[in-house]
MARMAR-169042 format. One record per atom (N, C-alpha, C, O): x, y, z; residue in one letter. Coordinates in steps of 0.05 Angstrom, whole numbers, padded with zeros to 5 digits, always signed. Layout:
# residues N
XYZa ...
This chain:
# residues 230
+00302+00297+00363m +00305+00268+00367m +00314+00263+00396m +00331+00277+00406m +00303+00242+00408r +00311+00234+00435r +00340+00223+00434r +00349+00212+00414r +00354+00227+00457l +00381+00217+00458l +00384+00187+00455l +00401+00177+00441l +00366+00172+00468d +00368+00142+00465d +00362+00133+00437d +00375+00114+00427d +00344+00147+00423y +00339+00141+00395y +00363+00146+00378y +00370+00131+00360y +00376+00169+00383f +00401+00176+00368f +00422+00155+00372f +00434+00146+00353f +00427+00147+00397i +00448+00127+00403i +00442+00101+00389i +00459+00089+00377i +00417+00092+00390a +00409+00066+00378a +00411+00068+00348a +00418+00048+00335a +00406+00091+00336t +00407+00094+00307t +00436+00096+00298t +00443+00086+00276t +00453+00109+00314a +00481+00113+00306a +00499+00090+00312a +00522+00089+00303a +00489+00070+00327t +00506+00047+00335t +00490+00022+00330t +00468+00022+00320t +00502-00001+00338a +00489-00027+00337a +00474-00033+00362a +00463-00055+00365a +00472-00014+00381l +00459-00019+00406l +00428-00019+00402l +00418-00005+00385l +00415-00036+00418s +00386-00035+00419s +00378-00010+00434s +00394+00003+00448s +00352-00003+00433r +00343+00021+00448r +00347+00016+00478r +00354+00035+00492r +00342-00008+00487r +00346-00014+00515r +00375-00011+00524r +00381+00001+00544r +00393-00022+00508d +00422-00019+00514d +00431+00010+00513d +00449+00018+00527d +00419+00025+00494a +00426+00054+00492a +00419+00068+00518a +00433+00085+00528a +00395+00061+00529k +00386+00074+00554k +00405+00066+00577k +00411+00083+00594k +00414+00041+00577k +00433+00032+00598k +00459+00048+00596k +00470+00056+00617k +00469+00052+00572a +00494+00067+00568a +00491+00096+00577a +00509+00107+00589a +00468+00107+00572i +00463+00135+00580i +00462+00137+00610i +00475+00154+00622i +00446+00119+00623s +00444+00120+00652s +00470+00114+00666s +00474+00123+00689s +00488+00099+00653a +00514+00093+00665a +00534+00116+00662a +00557+00114+00671a +00526+00137+00649g +00544+00160+00646g +00564+00157+00624g +00585+00171+00624g +00559+00140+00604l +00578+00135+00582l +00574+00154+00559l +00590+00154+00540l +00553+00170+00560v +00546+00187+00537v +00549+00217+00545v +00540+00225+00566v +00562+00232+00527k +00564+00261+00531k +00550+00275+00508k +00552+00267+00484k +00537+00297+00514v +00525+00314+00494v +00539+00341+00497v +00536+00355+00517v +00553+00350+00476d +00568+00375+00476d +00586+00376+00501d +00587+00396+00515d +00601+00354+00505d +00621+00352+00526d +00609+00351+00554d +00624+00352+00574d +00583+00348+00557q +00570+00345+00583q +00558+00318+00586q +00542+00309+00568q +00565+00303+00607t +00552+00277+00612t +00522+00280+00615t +00513+00297+00629t +00508+00263+00601c +00478+00264+00601c +00468+00237+00610c +00475+00217+00597c +00452+00236+00630r +00441+00210+00640r +00411+00207+00636r +00399+00189+00646r +00399+00225+00620k +00370+00223+00614k +00366+00214+00586k +00373+00229+00567k +00353+00191+00582a +00349+00180+00556a +00332+00197+00538a +00334+00197+00514a +00313+00211+00551g +00294+00227+00535g +00303+00255+00528g +00288+00271+00517g +00328+00261+00534t +00339+00288+00528t +00337+00294+00498t +00347+00278+00482t +00325+00316+00489p +00325+00323+00461p +00353+00330+00451p +00368+00343+00464p +00359+00320+00427v +00385+00325+00415v +00382+00343+00390v +00366+00337+00372v +00397+00365+00390a +00396+00383+00367a +00412+00371+00344a +00430+00354+00348a +00406+00380+00320h +00419+00368+00296h +00449+00374+00296h +00465+00359+00283h +00458+00396+00309d +00486+00402+00309d +00501+00395+00335d +00523+00404+00340d +00488+00379+00352s +00500+00370+00377s +00524+00351+00372s +00523+00336+00353s +00544+00353+00389t +00566+00333+00388t +00561+00312+00409t +00559+00318+00433t +00558+00287+00401i +00551+00266+00419i +00572+00244+00418i +00581+00236+00397i +00581+00236+00442t +00601+00215+00443t +00591+00192+00461t +00576+00196+00479t +00601+00168+00455l +00596+00144+00471l +00623+00133+00479l +00638+00124+00462l +00628+00134+00505e +00655+00125+00515e +00677+00140+00501e +00698+00128+00495e +00673+00165+00495g +00693+00182+00483g +00694+00181+00453g +00709+00196+00440g +00678+00163+00440h +00678+00160+00411h +00655+00177+00399h +00632+00174+00407h +00662+00195+00381p +00640+00212+00369p +00621+00195+00352p +00630+00176+00338p +00596+00202+00353l +00575+00187+00338l +00563+00205+00317l +00561+00230+00321l +00554+00193+00296s +00538+00208+00275s +00517+00189+00264s +00520+00165+00264s +00496+00201+00255l +00474+00185+00244l +00482+00175+00216l +00495+00189+00201l +00473+00151+00209p +00478+00141+00181p +00461+00157+00162p +00442+00171+00169p +00467+00154+00136g +00451+00167+00116g +00424+00153+00113g +00419+00133+00126g +00407+00164+00097e +00380+00152+00092e +00384+00123+00082e +00402+00117+00067e +00365+00106+00090r +00366+00078+00081r +00342+00072+00064r +00320+00082+00068r +00346+00054+00045y +00325+00046+00026y +00327+00016+00021y +00348+00006+00013y +00306+00001+00027l +00306-00028+00025l +00282-00037+00008l +00261-00024+00006l +00286-00060-00005m +00263-00075-00016m +00260-00101+00000m +00280-00113+00007m +00235-00109+00005l +00229-00133+00020l +00209-00149+00004l +00189-00138-00006l +00213-00175+00003h +00193-00193-00009h +00175-00202+00013h +00181-00220+00029h +00151-00189+00014k +00133-00195+00036k +00118-00222+00032k +00107-00226+00011k +00119-00239+00052p +00104-00264+00049p +00075-00260+00057p +00067-00240+00068p +00059-00280+00051r +00031-00280+00060r +00030-00283+00090r +00046-00296+00103r +00010-00270+00102g +00006-00271+00131g +00021-00251+00147g +00019-00251+00172g +00037-00235+00134v +00053-00214+00148v +00039-00187+00142v +00032-00181+00119v +00035-00171+00163i +00022-00145+00159i +00042-00123+00154i +00065-00124+00163i +00033-00103+00140s +00050-00080+00133s +00048-00059+00156s +00033-00039+00154s +00062-00064+00177a +00062-00046+00200a +00089-00047+00213a +00105-00066+00209a +00095-00027+00229t +00121-00027+00243t +00120-00044+00268t +00139-00058+00275t +00097-00044+00283t +00094-00061+00306t +00065-00071+00308t +00046-00058+00298t +00062-00094+00320d +00035-00106+00325d +00038-00127+00346d +00057-00142+00346d +00020-00127+00365s +00022-00145+00388s +00013-00173+00382s +00019-00192+00397s -00001-00177+00360q -00013-00203+00354q -00004-00216+00329q -00003-00241+00327q +00004-00201+00309q +00011-00212+00283q +00040-00204+00275q +00049-00183+00283q +00054-00221+00260p +00081-00214+00251p +00079-00190+00231p +00061-00189+00215p +00098-00172+00233t +00099-00149+00216t +00122-00150+00197t +00141-00166+00200t +00122-00133+00176a +00143-00132+00157a +00170-00126+00171a +00190-00137+00163a +00170-00108+00190l +00195-00101+00204l +00205-00123+00221l +00229-00124+00227l +00188-00142+00230d +00197-00165+00245d +00215-00183+00228d +00230-00199+00239d +00214-00181+00202l +00230-00197+00184l +00259-00186+00182l +00276-00200+00171l +00264-00162+00192l +00290-00150+00189l +00306-00153+00215l +00295-00155+00237l +00333-00154+00213p +00349-00155+00237p +00345-00131+00254p +00339-00109+00244p +00348-00134+00280d +00344-00112+00299d +00360-00088+00292d +00350-00065+00295d +00384-00092+00283g +00402-00069+00279g +00395-00050+00257g +00405-00028+00257g +00377-00058+00239i +00371-00040+00217i +00342-00030+00217i +00334-00015+00199i +00326-00039+00236r +00298-00031+00237r +00293-00002+00244r +00274+00011+00235r +00311+00009+00260q +00307+00035+00272q +00302+00056+00251q +00318+00060+00233q +00280+00070+00254g +00274+00093+00236g +00261+00086+00210g +00253+00104+00195g +00259+00060+00203l +00247+00052+00178l +00217+00054+00179l +00204+00048+00199l +00205+00062+00157h +00176+00060+00153h +00170+00049+00126h +00187+00048+00108h +00145+00041+00122i +00137+00027+00097i +00125+00048+00078i +00108+00063+00085i +00135+00047+00053a +00124+00065+00033a +00106+00050+00014a +00114+00038-00005a +00080+00050+00021g +00060+00035+00005g +00055+00008+00016g +00071-00011+00011g +00034+00005+00031r +00028-00020+00046r +00015-00041+00028r +00004-00035+00007r +00017-00066+00038l +00002-00088+00026l -00014-00102+00048l -00005-00102+00071l -00038-00112+00042d -00053-00126+00062d -00040-00153+00068d -00023-00162+00054d -00050-00166+00090a -00037-00190+00100a -00036-00212+00079a -00017-00228+00078a -00057-00214+00062d -00059-00236+00043d -00044-00231+00017d -00042-00248+00000d -00034-00206+00013t -00020-00199-00011t +00010-00202-00007t +00021-00194+00013t +00023-00214-00027t +00052-00218-00026t +00066-00198-00044t +00054-00184-00059t +00093-00198-00041g +00109-00183-00061g +00124-00159-00050g +00132-00159-00027g +00128-00140-00068l +00147-00118-00064l +00137-00098-00043l +00116-00085-00046l +00153-00095-00022l +00150-00073-00003l +00175-00056-00003l +00197-00067-00005l +00172-00030-00002l +00195-00012+00000l +00195+00000+00028l +00174+00009+00038l +00218+00000+00040l +00221+00011+00067l +00244+00032+00066l +00264+00028+00053l +00240+00053+00081t +00259+00075+00080t +00258+00092+00106t +00239+00090+00121t +00280+00107+00110t +00280+00128+00131t +00274+00155+00119t +00273+00175+00134t +00271+00157+00093d +00269+00182+00079d +00239+00189+00074d +00227+00177+00056d +00229+00207+00090g +00200+00214+00088g +00193+00226+00061g +00171+00221+00051g +00210+00243+00050q +00203+00257+00025q +00203+00236+00002q +00185+00238-00015q +00221+00217+00003w +00222+00197-00018w +00197+00179-00017w +00185+00174-00038w +00189+00171+00007s +00165+00154+00009s +00140+00169+00001s +00121+00158-00009s +00140+00196+00006h +00117+00212-00001h +00113+00212-00031h +00090+00212-00041h +00135+00211-00046r +00132+00211-00075r +00121+00184-00085r +00110+00183-00108r +00122+00163-00069i +00111+00138-00077i +00081+00136-00070i +00065+00125-00085i +00074+00148-00047t +00047+00144-00037t +00028+00167-00042t +00004+00164-00040t +00038+00191-00049s +00021+00214-00053s +00003+00211-00077s +00012+00203-00098s -00024+00216-00073p -00042+00214-00096p -00036+00234-00118p -00045+00230-00141p -00021+00255-00111r -00015+00275-00132r +00007+00265-00151r +00009+00275-00174r +00023+00246-00142v +00045+00237-00159v +00036+00215-00178v +00047+00212-00200v +00017+00198-00169n +00007+00176-00186n +00029+00156-00193n +00031+00149-00217n +00044+00147-00174c +00065+00128-00179c +00052+00101-00185c +00036+00091-00169c +00058+00089-00209p +00044+00064-00216p +00055+00040-00201p +00078+00038-00195p +00036+00022-00194k +00043-00004-00181k +00030-00026-00197k +00007-00025-00205k +00046-00048-00201t +00036-00070-00218t +00033-00095-00201t +00051-00102-00186t +00010-00107-00204y +00003-00131-00188y -00002-00154-00207y -00014-00151-00229y +00007-00178-00200r -00001-00202-00214r -00025-00213-00199r -00024-00219-00175r -00047-00217-00214v -00073-00223-00202v -00082-00250-00212v -00087-00254-00236v -00086-00269-00194a -00098-00295-00200a -00128-00293-00195a -00136-00285-00173a -00144-00301-00215l -00172-00297-00214l -00187-00324-00211l -00177-00345-00220l -00210-00323-00199s -00226-00347-00195s -00242-00354-00221s -00249-00378-00225s -00247-00335-00238e -00262-00339-00263e -00245-00328-00286e -00230-00309-00283e -00249-00340-00310p -00236-00328-00334p -00244-00299-00338p -00267-00292-00333p -00226-00283-00347i -00232-00255-00352i -00235-00250-00382i -00220-00261-00398i -00256-00235-00389d -00261-00231-00417d -00254-00202-00425d -00246-00186-00409d -00257-00197-00451a -00249-00171-00462a -00266-00148-00451a -00256-00126-00448a -00291-00154-00445t -00308-00133-00434t -00299-00124-00407t -00298-00100-00401t -00292-00143-00390a -00282-00137-00363a -00256-00121-00365a -00251-00102-00349a -00238-00130-00383i -00213-00116-00386i -00217-00087-00394i -00205-00069-00384i -00235-00083-00413a -00242-00056-00423a -00253-00039-00400a -00246-00015-00398a -00269-00051-00383q -00280-00036-00360q -00258-00027-00341q -00257-00004-00332q -00239-00045-00335l -00217-00039-00317l -00200-00017-00329l -00191+00001-00315l -00196-00017-00355e -00179+00002-00369e -00192+00029-00371e -00179+00050-00375e -00219+00030-00368q -00233+00056-00369q -00237+00067-00341q -00241+00091-00338q -00235+00050-00321g -00241+00058-00293g -00268+00048-00285g -00287+00049-00301g -00270+00037-00261v -00295+00024-00252v -00305+00038-00227v -00289+00049-00212v -00331+00036-00223a -00343+00047-00199a -00341+00026-00176a -00348+00003-00180a -00330+00035-00154l -00327+00017-00130l -00350+00023-00111l -00360+00045-00109l -00358+00002-00097r -00380+00005-00078r -00373+00026-00057r -00351+00026-00045r -00392+00043-00052n -00390+00064-00032n -00368+00085-00038n -00359+00098-00020n -00361+00087-00063e -00341+00107-00071e -00355+00127-00089e -00370+00120-00107e -00350+00153-00085p -00364+00174-00100p -00354+00177-00129p -00368+00187-00146p -00330+00167-00134r -00319+00170-00161r -00306+00144-00170r -00296+00129-00154r -00305+00139-00196p -00293+00115-00207p -00263+00115-00203p -00251+00136-00198p -00251+00092-00207t -00222+00090-00206t -00210+00103-00230t -00224+00106-00251t -00185+00110-00228a -00171+00120-00252a -00167+00096-00271a -00167+00073-00262a -00164+00102-00297p -00159+00080-00316p -00135+00063-00308p -00114+00073-00300p -00138+00037-00310a -00116+00018-00304a -00104+00007-00330a -00116+00010-00351a -00081-00005-00327r -00069-00020-00350r -00071-00050-00344r -00065-00058-00322r -00080-00065-00364v -00084-00093-00360v -00069-00109-00381v -00071-00103-00405v -00053-00128-00372q -00040-00147-00390q -00051-00175-00383q -00047-00185-00361q -00065-00187-00403r -00076-00214-00398r -00054-00234-00403r -00043-00236-00425r -00048-00250-00383l -00027-00271-00385l -00039-00298-00390l -00026-00315-00401l -00064-00302-00380d -00078-00328-00383d -00107-00322-00378d -00115-00299-00371d -00124-00342-00380d -00152-00338-00376d -00158-00327-00348d -00175-00310-00344d -00142-00337-00328r -00147-00329-00300r -00123-00315-00288r -00119-00315-00264r -00106-00303-00305l -00082-00289-00294l -00077-00263-00310l -00075-00264-00334l -00075-00241-00296i -00070-00215-00308i -00048-00200-00292i -00044-00206-00269i -00035-00181-00306d -00020-00160-00292d -00036-00135-00293d -00045-00126-00315d -00041-00124-00270l -00058-00100-00268l -00041-00077-00256l -00029-00080-00235l -00039-00055-00271t -00024-00032-00262t -00043-00009-00255t -00059-00001-00271t -00041+00000-00230i -00058+00022-00220i -00040+00044-00209i -00017+00039-00202i -00050+00068-00208s -00035+00091-00198s -00047+00103-00173s -00039+00125-00164s -00068+00090-00162e -00080+00099-00138e -00074+00080-00115e -00061+00060-00119e -00084+00086-00091g -00079+00068-00069g -00103+00067-00051g -00101+00070-00027g -00127+00061-00063r -00151+00059-00047r -00152+00033-00031r -00137+00014-00038r -00168+00032-00011y -00170+00009+00007y -00177-00016-00009y -00198-00017-00022y -00160-00037-00008h -00165-00062-00022h -00173-00058-00051h -00191-00071-00061h -00160-00039-00064q -00169-00030-00090q -00170-00051-00111q -00190-00054-00125q -00149-00067-00113v -00148-00088-00135v -00171-00108-00131v -00185-00114-00150v -00174-00117-00107r -00196-00137-00101r -00223-00125-00108r -00240-00138-00119r -00227-00100-00100r -00253-00087-00105r -00257-00081-00134r -00280-00083-00144r -00236-00075-00149m -00239-00070-00178m -00248-00096-00192m -00266-00095-00209m -00235-00118-00185l -00243-00143-00198l -00271-00152-00190l -00286-00163-00206l -00279-00146-00165a -00306-00152-00156a -00326-00135-00172a -00348-00144-00179a -00318-00111-00179a -00336-00093-00194a -00341-00103-00222a -00361-00095-00234a -00323-00119-00233v -00328-00130-00260v -00336-00159-00258v -00334-00174-00278v -00345-00168-00235g -00357-00194-00232g -00338-00217-00229g -00344-00240-00235g -00314-00211-00218n -00294-00233-00214n -00285-00232-00185n -00294-00216-00169n -00267-00251-00178h -00257-00253-00151h -00227-00258-00151h -00218-00275-00168h -00212-00245-00134v -00183-00248-00133v -00177-00272-00115v -00184-00273-00091v -00163-00292-00126d -00153-00315-00111d -00125-00311-00100d -00118-00322-00080d -00109-00295-00115g -00082-00290-00106g -00072-00263-00116g -00079-00256-00139g -00057-00249-00100l -00048-00222-00107l -00019-00218-00099l -00011-00223-00077l -00003-00209-00119h +00026-00206-00115h +00035-00181-00129h +00032-00178-00153h +00046-00162-00113r +00057-00137-00125r +00086-00142-00132r +00102-00149-00116r +00093-00137-00158w +00120-00142-00166w +00134-00117-00177w +00158-00118-00184w +00120-00095-00178r +00133-00071-00189r +00121-00046-00176r +00097-00044-00173r +00138-00026-00169i +00130+00000-00160i +00147+00020-00177i +00171+00021-00174i +00134+00037-00193g +00148+00054-00211g +00166+00037-00229g +00157+00019-00242g +00192+00043-00229d +00211+00027-00245d +00226+00007-00228d +00245-00006-00237d +00219+00004-00202i +00232-00015-00185i +00217-00042-00186i +00193-00044-00181i +00232-00063-00193i +00221-00090-00197i +00231-00107-00174i +00255-00106-00167i +00213-00123-00163l +00221-00141-00141l +00243-00160-00151l +00240-00173-00172l +00265-00161-00137d +00288-00177-00144d +00280-00207-00144d +00273-00217-00122d +00282-00221-00166p +00274-00249-00167p +00292-00267-00149p +00284-00289-00143p +00315-00257-00141a +00332-00272-00123a +00323-00272-00094a +00333-00287-00078a +00304-00254-00088l +00295-00252-00060l +00272-00272-00055l +00251-00270-00068l +00276-00291-00037a +00255-00309-00029a +00236-00294-00010a +00244-00273+00001a +00211-00303-00007p +00193-00290+00012p +00206-00287+00040p +00217-00306+00051p +00205-00263+00050g +00217-00257+00076g +00245-00245+00074g +00255-00235+00094g +00257-00246+00051q +00284-00235+00047q +00283-00206+00038q +00263-00196+00028q +00305-00191+00042y +00307-00163+00035y +00335-00157+00024y +00353-00173+00027y +00337-00133+00012r +00364-00123+00004r +00362-00093+00003r +00340-00081+00001r +00385-00080+00003e +00386-00051-00001e +00380-00044-00030e +00386-00060-00048e +00367-00022-00034l +00363-00012-00062l +00390-00001-00073l +00406+00010-00057l +00394-00004-00098s +00417+00008-00111s +00412+00038-00114s +00389+00047-00113s +00433+00054-00117p +00430+00083-00121p +00411+00089-00145p +00396+00108-00145p +00414+00073-00167a +00397+00077-00190a +00368+00072-00184a +00350+00087-00193a +00362+00052-00168e +00335+00046-00160e +00323+00069-00143e +00300+00077-00146e +00339+00079-00124v +00330+00101-00108v +00325+00125-00125v +00304+00139-00122v +00342+00131-00143d +00340+00155-00160d +00316+00154-00179d +00304+00175-00185d +00308+00130-00187c +00286+00128-00206c +00259+00136-00194c +00240+00141-00209c +00258+00137-00168l +00233+00146-00155l +00237+00173-00141l +00220+00183-00126l +00260+00186-00146a +00266+00211-00133a +00252+00234-00148a +00255+00257-00140a 
């Protein structure tokens, strides 16, 4: 880990301010003043800022209610990203575990824990995700049966895994899938002759989007929520 990254992660300083503190000689690594922001830091190094010892925080786990029009990326020069919705002080080191396209709303999980996010996104784990799907046409029993058996997607060599479908209304379903193919839900509904008008992910594994979170808001996951995907 770079020294400036360590300082920014261990304190409330921005990366820029961390570099200024380092160049000003305020940072010591193993009792030696270090003025190079890019200096690699070993896991057992002793690092101080103005004489105060620093340590990295533990792993962080957040849920975010993603609004429409926000992309699931850490940075982008043209569009707002999910991390832009978070305060500067907590963005450092976070990545998104299971992305949503710009037009899809709902539950995003963000973490600093790579192993934990791998258990959500790995095709070998088959972590289920549930979407509320608003349709342009009424859905019938035949289409539901096709989705539950698995459907062939255009330009895909194999059909999707069987999905779970709960019909809520003529044009509204909850669809649970365990894969993460490109635009999978929209393509599955197209494969059975329908069109998705609105898409909202409200569940990943046993973690449910907190109804108290308005679009754009976030909160820390509880220990029980973290453990249920461990």
